[in-house]
C-alpha positions in Angstrom: 26.3 -49.9 46.3 26.8 -46.2 45.0 23.7 -44.6 45.9 23.5 -41.1 43.5 21.0 -38.6 45.3 17.7 -37.7 43.2 19.1 -33.9 42.9 22.2 -35.2 41.2 19.8 -37.8 39.1 17.6 -34.3 38.0 20.9 -32.4 36.9 22.2 -35.6 35.0 18.6 -35.3 33.3 18.3 -31.9 32.6 21.5 -32.2 31.2 20.9 -35.2 29.2 17.7 -33.2 27.6 20.0 -30.3 26.6 22.3 -32.0 25.0 19.5 -33.8 22.9 18.2 -30.1 21.9 21.4 -28.8 21.0 22.0 -32.1 18.5 18.4 -31.1 16.7 19.4 -27.7 15.9 22.7 -28.9 14.1 20.6 -28.0 10.7 19.3 -24.4 11.7 23.2 -22.7 12.9 22.8 -19.8 10.4 18.9 -18.9 10.9 18.0 -15.6 13.2 19.0 -16.3 17.1 20.0 -19.9 16.5 23.5 -19.6 17.1 22.6 -17.4 20.5 20.1 -20.0 21.2 22.7 -22.5 20.9 24.9 -20.4 23.5 22.1 -21.1 25.8 21.2 -24.3 25.7 25.2 -25.1 25.7 25.7 -22.8 29.1 22.8 -25.0 30.0 23.6 -28.3 29.2 27.4 -27.4 31.1 25.8 -26.0 34.5 23.7 -28.8 34.6 26.5 -31.5 34.1 28.8 -29.6 36.6 26.4 -29.0 39.1 25.1 -32.7 39.2 29.0 -33.8 39.8 29.3 -30.8 42.2 26.4 -32.9 44.2 28.5 -35.9 44.4 31.7 -34.5 45.9 32.8 -33.5 49.4 36.0 -32.1 48.7 35.9 -28.8 50.2 38.2 -27.2 47.2 37.0 -29.1 44.4 33.5 -27.9 45.2 34.8 -24.8 45.3 35.9 -24.7 41.9 32.7 -26.4 40.3 30.5 -24.0 42.3 32.3 -21.2 40.7 31.7 -22.8 37.3 28.0 -23.0 37.9 28.3 -19.0 38.7 30.2 -18.3 35.7 27.5 -20.3 33.6 24.7 -18.3 35.6 26.2 -14.5 34.8 26.0 -15.6 30.6 22.8 -17.4 30.3 21.0 -14.3 30.7 23.0 -12.3 28.0 23.1 -15.2 25.6 19.5 -15.9 26.4 18.5 -11.4 25.6 20.8 -11.9 22.4 18.8 -14.7 20.8 15.5 -12.7 21.7 16.4 -10.0 19.7 17.6 -12.1 17.0 14.8 -14.4 17.1 12.6 -11.1 16.9 14.2 -9.6 14.3 15.9 -6.8 15.8 19.4 -7.2 14.6 20.0 -3.6 14.8 20.1 -3.8 18.6 21.5 -7.4 18.3 24.6 -5.9 16.1 25.0 -2.3 17.6 27.9 -1.2 20.4 25.6 -1.1 23.4 24.7 -4.5 23.1 27.9 -5.3 22.9 28.8 -3.5 25.6 26.6 -4.8 28.3 28.8 -7.9 27.4 30.8 -6.4 29.6 28.4 -6.8 32.8 28.9 -11.2 32.8 32.4 -11.0 31.5 33.2 -8.4 34.8 30.8 -11.0 36.9 32.6 -14.1 35.8 36.5 -12.5 36.5 34.7 -11.6 40.0 33.7 -15.3 40.6 36.8 -16.6 39.1 38.8 -14.8 41.8 35.9 -14.5 44.8 38.2 -16.8 47.2 40.7 -13.7 46.9 38.2 -11.1 47.5 35.1 -12.4 48.8 32.9 -9.7 46.8 30.6 -12.1 45.7 30.0 -14.8 48.6 31.1 -15.7 51.8 31.5 -18.0 54.5 31.5 -21.0 52.3 31.6 -24.6 53.4 29.6 -27.8 52.3 26.5 -29.6 54.0 24.8 -32.9 53.3 21.3 -32.1 51.9 19.1 -34.3 50.4 22.4 -37.1 50.8 24.0 -34.4 48.4 27.0 -32.3 49.2 25.2 -29.1 49.1 26.8 -26.0 49.7 26.0 -22.9 51.9 27.3 -19.2 52.3 26.6 -15.3 52.4 25.7 -13.4 49.8 27.3 -10.1 49.2 25.9 -7.0 48.1 27.6 -7.5 45.1 26.5 -11.2 44.6 22.8 -10.0 44.6 23.6 -7.4 42.0 24.9 -9.8 39.8 22.1 -12.4 40.2 19.8 -9.6 39.6 21.1 -8.5 36.4 21.4 -11.9 34.7 17.7 -12.1 36.0 17.0 -8.6 34.2 18.6 -10.1 31.3 16.3 -12.9 30.9 13.2 -11.0 31.5 13.7 -8.5 28.7 14.1 -11.4 26.5 11.0 -13.1 27.9 9.2 -9.8 27.4 10.5 -8.9 23.6 9.3 -12.9 22.9 5.9 -12.2 24.4 5.7 -8.9 22.3 6.0 -11.2 19.4 2.9 -12.7 19.8 0.9 -9.6 20.9 2.3 -7.8 17.7 2.2 -10.8 15.3 -0.5 -13.2 16.6 -1.0 -16.5 15.4 1.7 -17.3 13.3 4.4 -17.6 15.8 2.5 -17.7 18.9 3.0 -21.4 20.1 7.0 -21.3 19.7 7.4 -17.7 21.4 5.1 -18.5 24.1 7.1 -21.7 25.1 9.8 -20.1 25.1 8.8 -17.0 27.1 7.6 -19.3 29.3 10.9 -21.6 29.4 13.0 -19.5 31.6 10.2 -19.3 34.4 10.9 -22.7 36.5 14.4 -21.9 36.6 14.4 -18.3 37.4 12.1 -19.4 40.6 14.4 -21.5 41.6 17.3 -19.0 41.0 15.3 -16.7 43.3 14.5 -18.8 45.8 18.2 -20.4 46.4 19.4 -16.6 46.7 17.0 -15.4 49.0 17.2 -18.7 51.2 13.6 -19.1 50.8 13.5 -23.0 50.3 16.6 -25.9 51.2 20.0 -24.8 51.4 20.4 -26.3 47.9 19.8 -24.8 44.6 17.2 -26.7 42.6 17.6 -24.3 39.6 19.0 -27.7 37.1 16.2 -29.6 38.4 14.4 -27.1 37.0 15.8 -26.7 33.6 13.8 -29.7 33.0 10.2 -28.3 32.2 12.8 -25.6 30.7 14.2 -28.4 28.2 10.8 -29.4 27.8 9.0 -26.1 26.4 12.1 -25.1 24.4 12.1 -28.7 23.0 8.6 -28.6 22.1 8.8 -25.2 20.3 11.5 -26.6 18.1 10.9 -29.8 17.4 7.0 -29.8 17.5 6.6 -26.0 16.5 9.1 -25.3 14.4 10.9 -22.5 15.9 13.7 -21.7 13.1 11.5 -22.7 10.7 9.1 -19.7 10.7 10.9 -16.9 12.9 9.2 -13.2 13.1 12.5 -12.3 11.8 11.3 -12.7 8.8 8.1 -10.6 9.0 9.7 -7.9 11.1 12.4 -7.4 7.9 9.1 -7.6 5.5 7.7 -4.7 7.4 11.2 -2.7 7.5 11.8 -3.1 4.1 8.3 -2.3 2.9 8.7 1.5 4.4 12.5 2.0 4.8 13.7 0.1 1.5 10.9 1.5 -1.3 12.1 4.2 -3.5 8.5 6.3 -2.6 9.1 8.7 0.0 6.6 7.7 3.2 6.3 9.4 6.5 4.5 8.8 9.5 2.9 11.4 11.5 0.7 11.8 14.7 -2.6 13.1 14.7 -1.0 16.8 14.8 0.8 16.1 11.9 4.4 16.2 13.8 6.8 13.6 12.2 7.7 10.2 13.9 9.1 8.6 11.0 10.7 9.2 7.9 12.3 6.6 5.4 15.6 7.2 3.2 13.4 8.5 0.6 11.1 10.9 2.4 14.6 12.3 3.8 16.1 13.0 0.2 12.6 14.5 -0.8 12.7 17.0 2.4 16.7 17.5 2.6 16.7 16.5 6.0 17.9 13.9 8.1 15.3 12.2 10.4 16.5 12.8 13.8 16.6 16.2 13.1 13.0 16.4 12.0 11.6 14.1 14.9 8.5 15.5 16.8 8.7 18.5 14.2 5.5 19.3 12.0 6.4 17.7 8.7 4.9 21.1 6.7 7.9 23.0 8.4 10.3 20.8 6.7 8.3 21.0 3.2 9.5 23.8 0.5 6.7 24.8 -1.7 2.9 24.4 -1.3 1.4 24.5 2.4 0.7 21.2 3.4 -2.1 20.5 6.0 -2.5 16.8 7.5 -6.4 17.4 8.1 -7.0 18.8 4.2 -8.5 16.7 1.8 -5.5 17.3 -0.7 -4.4 14.6 -3.4 -1.5 16.7 -5.0 1.6 18.8 -3.4 4.4 21.0 -5.0 8.1 20.3 -3.4 11.0 22.2 -3.9 14.3 20.6 -3.5 17.8 21.6 -5.1 16.1 24.3 -7.4 13.9 21.7 -8.9 10.1 21.5 -8.1 8.9 18.1 -8.3 5.0 17.0 -8.2 3.8 14.5 -5.7 0.2 12.4 -5.4 -0.2 12.1 -1.9 -2.2 9.2 -0.4 -2.7 9.5 3.4 -3.7 6.8 5.5 -5.1 6.9 9.2 -3.2 4.8 11.6 -5.3 3.2 14.7 -5.3 0.7 17.7 -7.0 -2.2 17.8 -9.6 -0.4 19.7 -10.3 2.4 16.8 -8.6 5.1 18.4 -6.8 7.7 16.0 -3.1 7.4 16.3 -2.1 9.5 13.0 -1.3 9.1 9.6 1.2 7.3 7.3 1.7 9.9 4.3 2.7 8.5 1.0 4.1 10.6 -1.8 4.5 9.4 -5.2 6.3 11.3 -7.6 4.4 12.5 -10.6 6.4 15.2 -12.3 7.6 13.3 -15.1 4.2 12.0 -15.6 2.8 15.8 -15.4 5.3 16.6 -18.0 4.1 13.8 -20.5 0.6 14.3 -20.1 1.7 17.9 -20.8 3.4 16.8 -23.8 0.8 15.1 -25.4 -1.7 17.9 -24.8 0.6 19.8 -27.4 0.8 17.0 -29.7 -2.8 16.7 -29.3 -3.4 20.3 -30.2 -1.1 20.2 -33.0 -2.6 16.8 -34.5 -6.0 18.4 -34.1 -5.2 21.9 -35.8 -2.1 22.0 -38.1 -1.8 18.4 -39.3 -5.5 17.6 -39.9 -6.1 21.6 -41.3 -3.2 20.6 -43.6 -4.6 17.3 -44.9 -7.9 18.5 -45.2 -5.7 21.4 -48.0 -4.2 18.4 -49.7 -7.0 16.3 -49.8 -9.1 19.1 -51.5 -6.5 19.9 -53.9 -5.8 16.2 -55.1 -9.8 15.7 -55.3 -9.8 18.4 -57.7 -6.8 17.6 -59.7 -8.5 13.8 -59.8 -11.3 15.5 -61.4 -9.4 17.3 -63.7 -7.0 15.1 -65.0 -6.6 12.1 -67.1 -4.9 8.9 -67.5 -2.2 8.3 -64.9 -2.0 11.7 -63.5 -5.6 11.3 -62.6 -4.4 7.8 -61.3 -1.6 9.7 -59.0 -3.8 12.5 -58.0 -6.6 9.6 -56.6 -3.7 7.6 -54.7 -2.5 11.0 -53.2 -6.5 11.7 -52.5 -6.7 8.1 -50.8 -3.7 8.3 -49.1 -4.4 11.7 -47.3 -8.1 10.4 -46.9 -6.4 7.5 -44.4 -4.2 10.0 -42.7 -7.4 12.1 -42.0 -9.3 8.7 -40.5 -5.5 7.8 -38.1 -5.5 11.2 -37.0 -9.5 11.3 -36.0 -9.2 7.9 -34.3 -5.5 9.0 -32.7 -7.6 11.8 -31.3 -10.5 9.6 -30.3 -7.7 8.0 -28.3 -6.4 10.3 -26.6 -9.7 12.1 -25.6 -11.8 9.3 -24.4 -11.6 9.3 -20.3 -11.8 5.6 -20.0 -11.1 6.1 -15.8 -13.5 9.3 -15.4 -16.5 7.9 -17.8 -19.5 7.5 -15.0 -21.1 3.5 -15.5 -24.2 3.5 -16.9 -26.7 1.1 -18.1 -26.4 0.5 -21.7 -29.6 -0.8 -24.0 -27.4 -2.9 -26.1 -29.6 -3.1 -29.3 -30.4 0.8 -29.5 -26.5 1.5 -29.2 -25.5 -0.8 -31.6 -28.8 0.2 -34.1 -27.8 3.8 -33.9 -24.1 3.2 -35.0 -25.3 1.1 -37.8 -27.1 3.1 -39.1 -24.9 6.1 -39.5 -21.8 3.5 -40.6 -23.9 1.9 -43.1 -24.9 4.6 -46.0 -20.8 5.2 -46.3 -19.9 1.3 -47.4 -21.1 -0.7 -49.8 -21.7 -3.4 -47.7 -24.6 -4.8 -45.4 -25.0 -5.2 -41.9 -27.4 -7.4 -39.8 -28.1 -6.8 -36.5 -28.9 -9.8 -34.0 -29.0 -8.6 -30.2 -31.9 -8.8 -28.3 -34.0 -5.9 -27.5 -33.5 -6.5 -23.6 -30.1 -7.2 -23.4 -28.6 -4.3 -21.3 -24.6 -3.6 -19.5 -23.5 -1.6 -16.8 -20.5 -0.1 -19.0 -19.0 3.1 -19.9 -21.1 4.4 -22.9 -18.7 6.2 -25.1 -16.3 3.3 -25.1 -18.7 0.5 -25.9 -19.7 3.1 -29.1 -15.6 3.1 -29.5 -15.7 -0.5 -29.6 -18.8 -1.3 -31.7 -18.1 1.5 -34.3 -14.3 0.4 -35.3 -14.9 -3.4 -35.3 -18.2 -2.8 -37.7 -16.3 -0.1 -39.5 -13.3 -2.6 -40.1 -15.2 -5.0 -41.4 -16.8 -3.0 -43.9 -14.0 -1.1 -44.9 -11.6 -4.0 -45.7 -14.3 -6.3 -47.4 -15.6 -5.6 -50.7 -19.6 -5.5 -50.6 -19.2 -7.2 -47.2 -22.1 -9.0 -45.2 -21.4 -8.4 -41.9 -23.5 -9.3 -38.8 -23.4 -8.2 -35.3 -25.1 -10.8 -32.7 -25.1 -10.5 -28.7 -25.8 -12.7 -25.7 -25.8 -12.9 -22.2 -23.6 -15.9 -20.7 -22.4 -16.2 -17.1 -22.9 -13.0 -15.6 -21.1 -11.3 -19.0 -22.5 -10.2 -22.3 -20.6 -11.4 -25.4 -20.6 -9.1 -28.6 -19.9 -10.5 -31.8 -19.3 -9.1 -35.2 -18.8 -11.3 -38.4 -17.7 -10.7 -41.5 -17.2 -13.2 -44.8 -14.0 -11.6 -45.6 -10.2 -13.4 -45.8 -9.9 -12.4 -42.3 -7.3 -10.6 -40.1 -3.9 -10.9 -40.9 -1.6 -12.8 -38.9 0.7 -10.4 -38.0 -1.9 -7.9 -37.2 -3.2 -10.1 -34.7 0.4 -11.4 -33.4 0.9 -7.3 -32.7 -2.4 -7.1 -30.4 -1.5 -10.1 -28.6 2.0 -8.5 -27.8 0.4 -5.5 -26.9 3.0 -3.5 -29.0 4.2 -2.4 -32.4 7.7 -2.7 -33.9 9.3 -1.1 -37.4 9.1 -4.6 -39.0 6.1 -5.7 -37.4 3.1 -3.2 -37.4 -0.8 -3.5 -37.9 -2.0 -1.2 -41.0 -4.6 1.1 -39.1 -5.5 2.3 -35.3 -9.1 0.8 -35.5 -8.1 -2.6 -33.4 -5.7 -0.8 -31.2 -8.5 1.3 -30.2 -11.3 -1.4 -29.7 -8.2 -3.7 -27.8 -7.5 -0.7 -25.2 -11.4 -0.2 -24.8 -12.1 -3.4 -23.9 -9.2 -3.5 -21.7 -10.3 -0.9 -20.1 -13.9 -2.1 -20.1 -12.5 -4.6 -17.8 -13.3 -7.3 -21.0 -12.0 -9.9 -22.9 -11.0 -9.5 -26.7 -11.0 -13.2 -28.7 -10.7 -13.7 -33.0 -11.7 -16.2 -35.0 -10.2 -16.2 -38.5 -11.4 -19.6 -39.6 -14.3 -18.7 -41.7 -13.8 -14.8 -42.5 -13.4 -12.7 -39.1 -15.4 -13.1 -36.0 -14.7 -10.5 -33.4 -15.4 -11.3 -30.0 -16.3 -9.1 -26.9 -16.9 -10.4 -23.5 -17.6 -7.8 -21.1 -19.2 -8.1 -17.5 -22.5 -7.0 -17.4 -22.6 -5.3 -13.7 -19.3 -3.3 -13.0 -19.2 -2.2 -9.6 -19.0 1.6 -9.3 -15.5 2.2 -8.8 -14.5 3.4 -4.8 -18.5 2.6 -3.9 -18.1 1.0 -0.6 -21.5 -0.6 -1.1 -20.1 -2.6 -4.1 -16.8 -3.2 -3.7 
């Protein structure tokens, strides 16, 4: 009866376990780091099976050949494991670099030395077979170069382990279980290698036995925790893309304003290469306005290629977990085109305010005189001109209201809704034939922007009086679920569907447009006030505006 030594059985068991893990990896070949992980496990498989067979062989020549194979596995396993760690944690720029490829020359040269060791004995000498624990173990004297080869392989494993544990520290619980398991897995076989190489234990290499806990930890990470289902490479790539791939210039500086990093857009903005600017003050590379990292400044002019660009600056402090100030992230948002559009709108606004309005008033007055003096068809033509110009002047006034209303800058105030509606109705009702009934609770208030609220009420009431002959308009309001619902109803034919469609789409076209700017003003103002707008045309027209009753003050930490 053949008795297989327990150390050989342990080696074969590790080999079977690694084969099982390889089978589980077959569907994840394309995941980050997976190919390198497969190479690592495959190397372990060859090592375990080869060493298990070697423990059963007493022939010196065959035993020497099998020992050489285990040395080749030993020198490559660290390099493969480091490749896995780089790929899995998203450091593909290092993994695909020439420097990492050059590191592969170390295990390659070590393999050549192991295969040719009988010729030069640079790795070990004094090879002989001895029986240990009933197995055919070997003993030999390590040469200095042999120790160096083992040390370099262990160094690769150590660096890979540090990279995996860095993932735990940096990214928290999302990858914690799999990274800890894979990071701890090299420790048992690593201790066995050092014990064997330093002669601290029995004269036999027990590394393959201690691959069992290694395989168990890796299997837990892969099978139980989904090692390749959620990998840090995704998050690292996302973080890199969030800065490097965006078109907005971003600079990272230390507390003294010295450049630590620039994204490609910032390099273009400053017309420099990142390597040339690192550790230099950011202000030294900005041509245009003076930049001070400590100054509370929100706009900066930068000259590049003979053209000046205006940037909005957003500065964010960088701190560590203990709250220590480390530096700043500075984001430059190009607002050059926005400023130019604002200036063009200012010119257009002045033109509408003065030239167009003044000329329209002249035409309106002349048409009114002609309508009074002429008779018959000529008087009708003059009246038509007068009405058209009157509508043009009214549209111009509303356009100016739209451009002048400072929706974002106006302070929030508590508004007595009943008083505000009553004042607006009192000013509008005498101008039209219809009547307005107000039913707003006396104690109903809303915290909002008063000017924009007046725009909404004025245009809704005016629209109802203007488009319905002898209109009966009703204004009601009520509080509901933290909001105020204000409704304006009339008994007219209802707002045409094509005008409601324009408002719902939010834009006009040449063939599909509204008849005036009143409803546009209402829609814009309600949106700015963070409210909702609803139309009911089943029986006349009822327009309902729902506004939050208590809007928080922007940038107020107490209400944020």
